N, C-alpha and C positions, 0 to 999 in steps of 0.2 A: 136340194136338189144340187148335183154335180154339173161343174161348170166344163165347157162338152170341149173336146180336142178338133183344134184352124185343121182344117181342111188344107187350108188355099199357101203356096209355098211364097210367106212374108215375101225375100228380097223380090221369087219374082213379080211381085205386083208393086214391088217400089221403086224395082227397074221400068216397071212397063210405066208408069206412073214418071219417072224423069224423062221417058223417051219421051212422051206426051208434052212436057216443058212444065207439069205440075208436080208442086212437090204432095204427098202426104204426111195423113196428120198420123200420130202411135201407135194410137185407136181403128186405123182402116183395116188390118187386114186380121181384124176382130169381125169387124162390120162386113167386111167380104166374105164371110168365113161363113157367120150367119146370116147372109143371103145363099149361099151353096144347102145348107142345112133345108130353107125354106124350100129351097128350089127341089133338093131333093124330099123331099118330105110330100108335095105337089105331087110329083111325079111316080110315089112310089103306094099313092093312094089313086090314084088312072091306073095305073100297072094291074092292081087289085080288083075296080070295079069292071076292070076290061077281062076277069078271071083272069092277067097273065100273070105267071111266077117271074119271067123276065122282064126288067125297065125296059125301055126304046127308048132313044132319042125325042118321040113325036110326042113319051107323058108328061116332056118338059115343057 
């Protein structure tokens, strides 16, 4: 299985954490991206279950 592309902007994630007053580990960006993949997969399934071809915010 090939490694998935990172879906989030690493500097944005790290800056957000810094603005919240905490540090981020080196693998946080990859973990956030993995969670985004999970959320999108669920949204796609919900969309298909509702017989639609457009994913909407409510599918999240």
